[in-house]
N, C-alpha and C positions, 0 to 999 in steps of 0.2 A: 710504647709509650711517646710519653706528654716530652713536647721542649722545652728547654726552660722559658720561653721565649712566652707560649702559653700561660702556661705556673707566675711569671711576674704579671702578666695583665690580670688572670685571676685574682694577684693577692693585690692588686690596687683596685680592683670591685668590688671585692669583700672584704678585703679589712682597712680599718681605719688609720693610716699612716699616725705615726704618737711620735713628736720630736719637744723636747728629749724624751728618753726611752725611761716607758713607765716602768716601776717595779707595784705588781703585783703582788699582795698579800693572801696569803691560801692557808684555809684550812678545813678540816676535818669533820668541823662543828659546823660548815654551809649546809643550810637543806634545801634552797632555793630552787627550782627546778629550770632550769635558763634551754630557750629553742630558738635557735636561729634558722630562716630561710621563711619567709611571711609570705611566699607567691601563691600563685593559688592552690595549693595539697597543702601546703605549711599555713594557710593562715589560717585553714576550719579546723587542722586538727593539731596545734596552738589549742586554739580557741576550746576541745574540747579537751585537751586536756590537764588546761589553763580552771577550768569550772569544775575536776572533778578528784583535783592536789587542794588537798588540806596545808598548804605552805605557798612562800612566797617562791613569785613569779617573775621570769626576766623575758627578758626578747631579744633581737639583732637582724638585724638585717641591710645589705648596702644598700637599701633602699631607703631612704629617709620615710618618704610619704607610706609605703607600707606599712612605716614605725609605728605613723602618725596616725595611720587607719586601725591600725589591732587595737591602741588604744584607747582611739573615740569610742571602738569596738568592746575593749574588755581595762576599764578604767584599771582594776588594782593590779594590772599590768605594770612592768618596768623596763625601762630602757638601758640597753651599754652602751657606752664608747665604742668599743669594738669587743671579736670573740676572747677574746683572752678575759678583757673584766668580765665579760659571761662567765667564764671558765672560775675566775677569783673568787667567786659567792655562789658558786653552781651545788648539787651534790650529786646531776644527772643533767647530762643534754643532750640535745633530741634535735640533727641536725635534717636540712632537706633541701640539698643543696642540686643544682642542672649538673654537673659535671662532674669529671675525672677532678679535672683542675682547678673547682673549685674547692673541692673537699681539700682538695691537698692544700691550698691555700691559708682555707679555712683552721682547717688543724695547724701544720706546721709551715705556715709562712709568719713574716713579723705578725708581730700585736696576733699571734691566733691561738688558741683556746689550748696548745701543749705547756707555752708560758707561760698563764696561768694555773693552771692542771694541779687540781685537791689530789690527795691520796684518797685512789680510790674511786674517784669521780667513774659514776659510767657513762660512759659513751655509747649513744644509737645514729649510728646513720645509716636516716633510710633514703636516702640518694641513693641511684641508681645508677652504676659505677663499675669502671671497668672491676674485676674481679680481680687481678694482684694488684691494682692499686688500691684497692680495700681493704685486702690483706696484710699492704706496707704498712698502711695509714694505720688498721689496726695494733699492729706489732710497737709502731711509734704509741703508742696511748700508751701500752701495755709497757714498753721500757723506761717511761716517765712514770709512772706507778700507778697508775687509771685503770680502768678497763674497759676492753668497749664489744660489742656487739656490730654486728652490720644485719639490718633490720631491713629490709626494699618496700615497695609498698604493690599489692595488685589494688584494682577495681576505682582509679582515676577521681578526678573532684566531684563526681554522686558520691561514691565511695566513701570521701572525706569530710563530706557534707549532712551524709547521715553516720559518720562514728562505725561500719560497719567495711572497714579497710581487712585485707588479711597481707601482715606482715610473717615475708618468711626471713628466717633471720638462723644466722651463723654467728656462736658463740666458743669458747675457748675451752669454757665448762659451764655446765649446766647448773648451776650456782649462778652465774652472767646471765643466763638467762632465765628463768624466773623471775630474777631484778625486772631485766630487759618487761616481761610479758609483764609484771603489776602498772605499769606506766604506760606501755603498747594497747594493750586491751580497751583502754581509756579513749581510744582512736580507735579501734574497730572491733570486728568480731572475733576474725580467727589470728591466731596469733603460734606462729608452727616453726619448731627447733632444723634446719632441715639439715645439720652439720656441723659440722667447727669452724672457723672464724675463715670468711668469702664464702660461705653457703648458700646461706640466703641470697648471697648477690647471681651466681651460680643460678640458682635455683629463677630468680624475676629475671634472668635474660633468657632462660624455653619458656617460659613462659611467652615475654615479649614473642619471639619466637613469633611460637604458633600459634596467637594473637594477630600478630603482623599477617602469616597468610590464611587466617583460618574469614579477617577478615577480606583480602580482595575475594579471597574465591568466593562471601559473599555474596556482594556486588558482581561477579560475574553470574552467578546465579541468579538472582532478584533483576540483574540487567534485558537475561538471555530471556528468561518468564517475560517480565514485560514485555522486550520485541516479537516476543508468541502470542502477544494479545492479554494476557493471565491480566487478574485483576493484584496488585502488591502487597495489598495485607490479606485475600486467600492466599496468595503464596506462601508471606511469609508464617500465614497459619499452618498451613501444611508443612514447611521445614519445622515449625518448631512442634510439631506433636510428631515429624519421624526422625532416620537419623541422621539429618542434615543438620538436628540442631544444634547449635553452638551458642554462648554468647554477644556472640559478631549477631546471632540473626535473632536471638531470642529482648535482646534488654537494647542492645546499641543497631539496632537497623542503619546501614547504611541509605535509607530509602525516605525521605520527606514521608512524616506523616505516616507511619507504616506506626510507629510506636513513641505513643504523645512523648514518653519524657526522654526521647533519645536521641543524643548533641544533633541526628539528622534534623529532625521537625523544627529545630532551634538555631535553625542556619546556619547551623554544623560547629556554632560555641560554646564556649564553658567542657569538653571535653576534652581527650588529650590532642594535645596539637601533633600533627602532623612533622613539627622536625624535628618532637623532639619524639617521633620514631622513627626513625633515620633515626635521631642516635643509638639509641636502640640497641635495631639491626648491623648499628657500627660495631656497638659492644660486644654482638651475637658474634659478628664476624672476628672481631681480637680474639676470642677466646676459640673461634673454631680452629683460625690457626695457630695458633699456642696448645691444643690437645690434638689438632693433625685429625679433626672430623671435619668429614666429608657436608656439605649445602648444596646440595641442588633447589629447592622452594625457597631457602633464605637466602638467597646469595636475588636468585628474580626479583624474590620483594624487596629486599633490601633496593635492586635498581630502579625501578617502580614509584618505593616512596623517596631515591634521589630527584627523578625527574617530575616527580608530583613537590618536595619544598623550592626548586629551582620557581616554581609560582607564589610571590614573595604573600599572595593572599592563603592561597595554599596552605601554606608555611607556618601559620598563626590556624586555620582550625584542624578541626577535631582530623583524629587522623581517617575515619572513615567516609571523609570527604574525596576518597580516594573513588566514592561510587563517582562520583561531577567528574574528575579527569580523564575515570573509564568511561562514561558515556558522552562526554564532548572532546577525549585525541584520540579515540580508539575506533574510529569508526572504519 
């Protein structure tokens, strides 16, 4: 459960406080698309969505510099003063936020989306958060007259740039899913309905659990082979045509200069930050406790990434930097 202090902090971070309180005029006739969260993923997603949508486009981010940077690249985009302001002008809203507390603040906090929500506005949350929090926020949206789907993402920054993301969707109805799919397909290649509300979040954390474990395993295998005298490119080619093949080996190999496009070859920049992998493993841990599910390798992976994230530099690097941590700290 999130502390009141955490929620209040996130509210201050993601919502512009307006005094006196504004009254937001809402209308079912609003046709704009709104996007909240212009971070490393959201920035590229919003660009693709805007470029393929035949309607006005409104953005909001707590970081004014992010809005300014987006409008420089997309001059047609308009900026909202807060989430409620954006919601009052949009019939579809996409959010891509860091953590559960931010999602709660943006949707249900002061000047949040629900305050400006129009009837039947579709809210698509692509954040990766606690499944229980996602379900509660979705229900608040529905109770307020809107429609909600959870649609977390797989594919990382490279996928966001290339519009090749996979969206894992949870929805109350198939109609909500189809409506969301028409927008999500502009930002990704695969849009899959996983089940009811919260199912998208469940699928995402299961995927990232396996991803974290496979990256550690790939790092260990590559490190062992190199120490045995193998050329890392040769070893990777063997793994990638054999039974050990996985995304961590053939797309984001953690050894520099093995895969030219991998973050490891770019100084571990431009990928999925280690601190975010630790955050997702925390979500996995929460879900495992709620469902009384044993986590053997998952618990070890969380502990390993906790050590990695204690290094301020590595915390900001792609999670494949676990390879560097391994060779430098586990002699």
